[in-house]
C-alpha positions as CSV (number, residue, x, y, z in Angstrom):
1,M,15.7,-137.2,-16.0
2,A,14.2,-134.9,-13.3
3,Q,17.5,-133.2,-12.9
4,I,17.7,-132.4,-16.6
5,F,14.3,-130.8,-16.8
6,K,14.0,-129.3,-13.3
7,N,14.8,-125.7,-14.5
8,Q,12.8,-125.8,-17.7
9,D,9.8,-123.7,-18.2
10,D,8.8,-125.1,-21.6
11,I,9.5,-128.4,-23.4
12,F,8.8,-129.2,-27.0
13,L,8.4,-132.8,-28.1
14,L,8.8,-133.6,-31.8
15,A,7.9,-136.8,-33.5
16,K,6.9,-138.2,-36.9
17,G,4.1,-140.7,-37.7
18,T,3.0,-142.9,-34.9
19,G,5.6,-141.2,-32.7
20,S,3.3,-138.2,-32.6
21,L,0.9,-140.1,-30.5
22,V,3.6,-141.0,-28.0
23,A,4.8,-137.3,-28.0
24,D,1.3,-136.2,-27.2
25,F,1.1,-138.6,-24.3
26,V,4.5,-137.6,-22.9
27,A,3.7,-133.9,-23.2
28,Q,0.5,-134.5,-21.3
29,K,2.4,-136.3,-18.5
30,F,4.9,-133.5,-18.3
31,N,2.0,-131.1,-17.8
32,Q,0.2,-133.3,-15.2
33,I,3.0,-134.7,-13.1
34,A,5.9,-132.2,-13.4
35,C,3.8,-129.0,-13.9
36,I,6.0,-128.1,-16.8
37,H,4.5,-126.5,-20.0
38,A,5.0,-129.1,-22.7
39,E,3.8,-129.2,-26.3
40,A,3.9,-132.0,-28.8
41,Y,4.3,-131.2,-32.5
42,P,4.8,-133.2,-35.7
43,S,8.4,-132.7,-36.7
44,A,7.5,-131.5,-40.1
45,E,5.5,-128.6,-38.6
46,F,8.2,-127.4,-36.2
47,R,9.6,-124.7,-38.5
48,H,6.2,-123.2,-39.1
49,G,5.2,-122.4,-35.5
50,P,7.0,-123.6,-32.5
51,L,10.4,-122.5,-33.8
52,A,9.3,-118.9,-33.5
53,M,8.6,-119.5,-29.8
54,L,12.1,-120.6,-29.0
55,D,14.2,-118.2,-27.0
56,E,17.9,-118.2,-26.8
57,E,17.9,-116.9,-23.3
58,A,15.3,-119.4,-22.1
59,K,17.1,-122.4,-23.6
60,T,13.9,-124.3,-24.2
61,A,14.3,-128.1,-24.3
62,C,13.4,-130.0,-27.4
63,I,12.9,-133.7,-27.3
64,F,13.0,-135.6,-30.6
65,L,11.2,-139.0,-30.5
66,I,12.5,-141.4,-33.1
67,L,10.7,-144.7,-33.2
68,D,11.9,-147.8,-35.0
69,D,8.9,-147.9,-37.4
70,E,8.0,-147.0,-41.0
71,N,9.5,-143.5,-40.7
72,L,13.0,-144.6,-39.8
73,D,14.0,-145.3,-43.4
């Protein structure tokens, strides 16, 4: 996984429901351990904020967390 994200400056983690808590935790770990700017957002809010920060040249990574919970249906 380190090879995938080694050249990334920013990472967005998107999740829904209880997955948002997991996304927050993972983003915090990216910040602390890998020193990579990472932000967690609810997937429903992605189009109203973080989408504007994406840059075609930067190729910002987006991780979608899909948990097997009440939101999977």
